[in-house]
C-alpha positions, 0 to 999 in steps of 0.5 A: 539540495537534490533535483526534483524529478517527474515521477509520473513521467518516469512511471509512464516510461517504465510501465510498458516494460513492467507489463511485459513481465507481469504475466510471467511473474503471475504464473510463476509466483515470482517477485517483481525483482526487475521492476524493483531494480528499475524503480531503484535505478530511477530513484523512485524509492526516494521520490517522496523524500523532500528535496532539502533532505536529498530526495526527489521532492514528489508531492503526495498527489504525485506519488498517487499518480505515479503508482496509478501509472505503474499499475497500468503496466503491472499491478503487483509492482504497483501494490508492492511499491505502494507499501514502501511509498506509504511508509515514506509518505507517512514519515514525511508527514510526521516530519512536517508535523515535527517528529524526529524522523529526519535521519531515516528520510535522509538515509532513504534518500542516500541509499534508495533504502527499501522499506517493508511494512507489517502494519496492514496485518498488525494494525491496532493490536499488533503481534509478537513480543518485545521483552525488556532487556538492558538497553532495549528490547528482545523481539520475537514475532512472525509477520504476514503480508510483508509486501516487497520482502524479497528486496526489503532492507528495513522492516518497519514493524511493531511488537507488544511490550508488557509495561508494568504501569501502562499495561500492554504497549505497542512499540514501533521500530525498524529492523534491518533485514540483514540482522541475525534472526530475521528470515523471509519465508518464500510462502506467498502463493495466492489468488492474485497479486502474486508478484508482490513477494508478500512473504511471511517474515520471522524475527527471532531474538533480535535486539532493538535499542531503546533509542530506535523505538519511534512510537509507543501506544496502548494496545487495542486502542485508537491512537493519533498515529493511525489518524496520520497513517490512515489519511496518508497511506490509503490514497496511495494503496488504492491508487494502485488498485485503481490503476490495475482496474483501469488497465482492464478497460481497453482490453474489454473495449477491444473484445466488445468492439465486434459486438458494439451494436448489441444493446446489452453490450452497450449497457454493460460498457456504460455500467462499467464506466460508471463504476470506474467513475465512482472509483476515481471520485473516491480515490480523488476524495482520499487524496484531497483529504491528505492535502499533500500532508497539510492537515491536522490528524483527527478522527472525523478526517479518518472516518471520511478516509475509511468511507472513501476507501470503502467506496473506492473498493466497491468501484474497483471491484464493480468495474472489474466485474463489468469488464469481465461481462463486457469481454464475455467468455474470452475473459476466461482465458489467461492470454486475454489479461482480464482474469489476472487483473480481476484476481489482482484487484480482489486484494482491495477487499482485505486491507484493514479494515474490510467493509463491515469493520469500516462501517462499524468504525465510522458509525462509532465515531459518528455516535461518539463511541470509542472508535475501536 
């Protein structure tokens, strides 16, 4: 059995070094490769794997706190790492509920294997084709928003197979980045989170054995798999956004100090802190729903997770808007640091689903209608 590690303390130790590099990565669109090297050296890629499987034994709640601390130093490092971390956490949850995923978890622990997700862009419908061939499937697809792709070792993705009996069926599987036919495209040029390396990845004619298919589900229909993913993943991802927003508060307060007697500034600071409080409460509510993997996947729980996700998004964005106003015109300068954080947290709007779709999803469940 491996030794338990204090992931929050390690993240707090690493964050200042990440912060020193954050602005340069943002300005040059460079992937946070040094951050990933530091995370791997401290065995944080396997931190969420249970001790008995060779990992660091961190709980789900501890992983959320770890990502929040990392984001205090570098939002891009935290968000990219959250995509790996939520894949590990979801796999741990499935393992605890009896899924045959032990081999993958042991491999993550042994190799500090870097996972990359395409689930955010694929989600319920998926994309790409899985052609049935002898012994497995031939995959062709182009995947977008593949955070951490420049350092990725295993792409956790899906594609659509045409099943003669069941109809369009989404298959979930992993593809090694070093497989012939897998290509990372250096095309991540964005408003914010520029260091995440969320490049497109193409898969051309890659063979996936039948035995490597982890999940099969009908395309375009809600599946219990998403009840697990939605409950486990979003607290981790939005802990990164919360940490990024929190990094703006001390900057805003320093800038406002010379105007501390101005009633308008006082009110803006109060409004800013109210938005921070709302974001923290919403993220905490998501973490509590996940209950360190001790939950039964269910639509009502998933509905709550998406409602809290929407509230967390509003709180994070609202806090950043007020932080800009607290700083005043100085927030417009890159050297201030606020404008980069403001751009970074805008990504919170776009993870599936955007707010209007989340509301429709929650409303359909409340009314007893098929959720999608």
